[in-house]
C-alpha positions in Angstrom: 86.7 11.9 85.3 88.0 15.1 86.8 85.9 14.5 89.9 87.5 11.1 90.4 91.0 12.5 89.9 90.3 15.3 92.5 88.9 12.8 95.0 91.8 10.5 94.5 94.3 13.3 94.9 92.5 14.4 98.1 92.7 10.9 99.5 96.4 10.6 98.7 97.1 14.0 100.3 95.2 13.0 103.4 97.1 9.8 103.9 100.4 11.5 103.1 99.7 14.1 105.8 98.8 11.4 108.3 102.2 9.7 107.6 104.1 13.0 108.0 102.3 14.1 111.2 102.2 10.7 112.8 105.9 11.1 113.5 105.5 14.5 115.2 106.3 14.5 118.9 103.4 15.7 121.1 104.6 18.6 123.2 102.5 20.3 125.9 103.1 23.4 128.0 101.0 23.9 131.1 100.8 27.4 132.4 100.3 27.9 136.2 99.8 31.3 137.8 97.2 30.4 140.4 98.4 28.7 143.6 95.0 27.2 144.3 95.4 25.1 141.1 98.5 23.2 142.2 96.5 20.0 142.8 94.8 20.5 139.5 98.2 20.7 137.9 99.2 17.4 139.5 96.1 15.7 138.2 96.6 17.2 134.7 100.1 15.8 134.5 98.9 12.4 135.9 96.0 12.3 133.3 98.2 13.3 130.4 100.7 10.6 131.2 98.0 8.0 131.8 96.2 8.7 128.5 99.0 9.8 126.1 102.0 8.0 127.6 105.5 8.8 128.5 106.5 10.0 125.0 104.6 13.3 125.4 107.0 16.1 126.3 105.5 18.2 129.2 106.8 21.5 130.4 105.2 23.6 133.2 105.7 27.4 133.3 105.0 29.1 136.6 104.7 32.8 137.1 103.0 35.2 139.4 102.6 34.8 143.2 102.6 31.0 142.8 106.3 31.0 143.3 105.8 31.9 147.0 104.3 28.5 147.5 107.2 26.6 145.9 109.6 27.0 148.8 111.5 24.1 150.4 109.7 24.5 153.7 106.3 24.0 152.2 105.9 20.2 152.7 102.5 19.7 151.0 103.6 21.6 147.8 107.0 19.8 147.9 105.2 16.5 147.7 103.2 17.7 144.7 106.2 19.1 142.9 108.2 15.9 143.5 105.3 13.8 142.1 105.3 15.9 139.0 109.1 15.8 138.6 109.0 12.0 138.9 106.7 12.0 135.8 109.6 13.4 133.8 108.2 16.9 133.6 110.2 20.1 133.5 109.0 23.0 135.8 110.3 26.4 135.0 109.8 29.5 137.1 109.7 33.0 135.8 112.8 34.9 137.0 110.7 38.1 137.2 108.1 36.5 139.4 110.9 35.3 141.7 112.4 38.7 141.9 109.0 40.5 142.4 108.1 38.1 145.2 111.5 38.2 146.9 112.2 34.5 146.3 115.8 33.4 145.7 116.8 30.2 144.0 118.2 28.6 147.2 114.8 28.9 148.8 113.1 26.8 146.1 112.1 23.1 146.1 114.9 21.1 144.6 114.5 20.3 140.9 112.8 23.5 139.8 114.4 25.5 137.0 114.7 29.3 137.0 113.9 30.5 133.5 116.4 32.7 131.7 113.5 34.7 130.1 110.2 36.1 131.4 107.6 33.4 131.8 105.3 34.8 129.2 108.1 35.1 126.7 109.0 31.5 127.4 105.3 30.5 126.7 105.4 32.4 123.4 108.7 30.7 122.4 107.4 27.2 123.3 104.2 27.7 121.3 106.4 28.8 118.3 108.2 25.4 118.8 105.0 23.5 118.5 104.0 23.1 122.1 100.2 22.9 122.8 99.3 25.6 125.4 97.1 24.7 128.3 96.2 27.4 130.9 95.3 26.0 134.3 
């Protein structure tokens, strides 16, 4: 009898947790610090949208020397960034990476956000908020 009660309780708890977590929003943060992976980033966004839909919240955090490739005058990268932005994705750039690479905000592709905190600190805070971390 006790075994049956334990089993029944486990089944009830399982279904209850499914109901609770079914309403949770899926949130993903993609971390880019390698300029050779910009096309990979584009494909990752495209695949996430295609397989999980438009309800998934996607943020991209960029740090390191990658910021040098996100300038207005870089036409191939501007096309990639615009594709990603049209997929309703936020792209945030580490302010320290910008400073360390002598890149100012007016030099950047339109639509990119300069983060108020360090890129790594932003990644930590987003993970605390329930974002799934994916390193590219």
